[in-house]
Structure formats: structure tokens, C-alpha cells
C-alpha positions as CSV (number, residue, x, y, z in Angstrom):
1,M,-20.3,-16.6,57.3
2,N,-19.2,-13.7,59.9
3,I,-18.3,-10.4,58.5
4,L,-16.0,-9.5,61.3
5,A,-13.4,-12.2,60.5
6,A,-14.0,-11.7,57.0
7,L,-13.0,-7.9,57.9
8,K,-10.2,-9.1,60.1
9,R,-8.7,-11.1,57.0
10,E,-8.8,-8.4,54.9
11,E,-7.5,-6.3,57.2
12,A,-4.3,-8.7,57.7
13,K,-3.7,-9.0,53.7
14,L,-3.5,-4.6,53.3
15,Q,-1.4,-4.6,56.2
16,K,1.3,-7.4,54.8
17,Q,0.8,-5.2,51.4
18,A,1.1,-1.8,52.9
19,D,4.9,-3.7,54.6
20,T,5.8,-4.5,51.2
21,V,5.4,-1.3,49.5
22,R,7.1,0.4,52.5
23,A,9.8,-2.0,52.2
24,A,10.2,-1.1,48.1
25,I,9.9,2.5,48.6
26,K,12.8,2.3,51.5
27,I,15.0,-0.2,49.0
28,L,14.4,2.4,45.9
29,A,14.7,5.9,48.5
30,G,18.3,5.1,48.0
31,R,18.4,2.7,51.2
32,V,17.7,5.3,54.1
33,T,15.9,3.9,57.5
34,G,13.1,6.5,58.9
35,S,15.7,8.0,60.9
36,G,18.0,8.8,57.7
37,K,20.7,6.8,58.2
38,R,22.1,4.7,55.1
39,I,22.0,0.7,55.5
40,G,24.1,0.2,53.0
41,K,27.7,0.8,52.5
42,K,28.9,4.2,54.4
43,K,30.4,7.2,52.9
44,R,34.3,7.6,52.5
45,K,36.1,10.7,54.3
46,M,38.6,12.1,52.8
47,S,41.2,14.0,55.2
48,A,42.1,17.8,55.0
49,A,46.0,16.3,53.7
50,A,44.5,14.5,51.7
51,R,42.5,16.9,50.4
52,A,45.3,19.4,50.4
53,R,46.8,17.2,48.0
54,I,44.9,16.1,45.7
55,G,43.9,19.5,44.8
56,K,48.0,20.5,44.6
57,A,48.2,17.9,42.3
58,T,45.4,18.9,40.1
59,K,46.3,22.7,40.1
60,A,50.1,21.7,39.1
61,R,48.7,19.1,36.1
62,W,46.8,22.2,34.8
63,A,49.5,24.5,35.2
64,K,51.8,22.1,33.0
65,L,48.8,21.6,30.6
66,R,49.0,25.5,30.3
67,A,52.5,25.8,30.0
68,E,52.2,23.3,27.2
69,R,49.4,24.8,25.4
70,A,51.4,28.0,25.4
71,K,54.8,26.9,24.1
72,G,52.9,25.1,21.2
73,K,50.9,28.1,20.3
74,H,54.5,31.0,19.7
């Protein structure tokens, strides 16, 4: 039996297993590539105007709730 050939076969098997493990790590680590870029869906960006509208609506809802609570306590 050729020992060198047997070692090369074992090296190939280990390399294949290492590739499989690296692929599993990428999947489990949030699907991020080595360069830090996401593989899956892109993150949605919201405009400043949209954030302002949402903030204004939220403040109005809270103000309405506080006003209703104040009326109920008096």
C-alpha cells in the first residue's frame, strides 16, 4: 500500500469536511459572506420624511392616550 496516496486521500476527505463545516457556519452566522455583505434580503431603508411622519403619528397617539386618561381620572 502506498502511504503517500493514502494520506492524500485522507487530506481530500478532510478538506471536503472542512468546506462543509465552513458552509454551515456561514448559514448559521446570519448568512453573511467573508466580506461582511449579506447574502439574503437587503435591509429596507426608510427615508427621513417617512421616519418623521411615523414619529409625528406616534406622538399624536400617545398625546391622545394621555388626554383620555386625564379625562377619566378627573
